[in-house]
C-alpha positions, 0 to 999 in steps of 0.5 A: 027598818029590819036588817033583812029589809036593809040588806035587800035595799042595798043589794038592789043597786049592787054592781060588779066591782072592777078589780082590774082598775089597779092593774090597768092604772099601774101599766098606764102610769108606767108607760106615761112615766116612761114617755115623760122620762124619755122626753126628759132625757132627750131634752136635757142630754139628747140622743147619742150621735149614732142612735139611728144605726146603733139602735138595731145593734145587740148591745143597745137592744140589750140595754133596753131589754134589760130595763124592760125586763126589770121594769116588767117584773117589778111592776107585776110585783108592785101591783100585787103588793098593793092588794093584800093576800097576793104575797108578791115576795114569793116571786121576788127572786124573778127579778134576779133573772135579767140581772143574772143574764147580764152578769153571765154575758159580762163574764163571757165577754171578759173571758174572751177579752185580753186582761188589759182590756177589762178596765175599758170594758167595765168602766167605759167612758162615762160610768160616773154619768150612768151611775148618776143619770139613771137614779136621777131620771128614775125619780120621775117614775118613782114619784108616779108609782109612789102616788099610785101606791097610796091608792092601794092597800100595801101590807109590806110598804118596804116591799112595795117601795122596793118594787117601785124603785126597781120598776123606776130604774128599769124605766129610766134604763130604757130612757137613758139608753137613748143617750148612753154611748157605752155598749159593752156587756160588763158596763151594763152588768156593773153600772146599770145594776148598781144604779138599779140597786140604788133605786131599789133601796131608795124606794124601800126607804121612802115609801114607808114614810110616804104612806104615813098619814 
């Protein structure tokens, strides 16, 4: 068979390539992981007693919004990192926007409060629980995203892992906000940010090893 004949034969059954499946799969997987993580929080810790009334207050909305914005930005960067040539590292500074917003709100809160109240505003009642629970619950969405990463073609596996860790921390923040009773801005800016940093580092360390064949 001649080369031209082979090319003609192969092109007869050509179909458009679906390049959006990875994007759709990423978001569907993230929503499924969020639902599963929220269910796990409810099963193991339960909701805060005043959730029905607190859920509409600014501090609780802020916690969920913080987690959602971190997760949304990180998921976009994550799915871009699975496709060579998109260079998601250029957009990585966008992740700092929700972190800076939380930090600014926290500093404003502290500036308006007496110095003797700063310790309570920053540490709350359950800072240790937050620092343990958010990374712990973030492991579930992290595993989901790591499995998804194997379906793509990440060029920089450490960057992909960091984005997966960021997104997982954001999803876990939304889920844990159903239980967390500490609502101050300094608490959010301190302990949720540290928990997010822990998961970012963990993802960057794990994924390069996870992708080794």
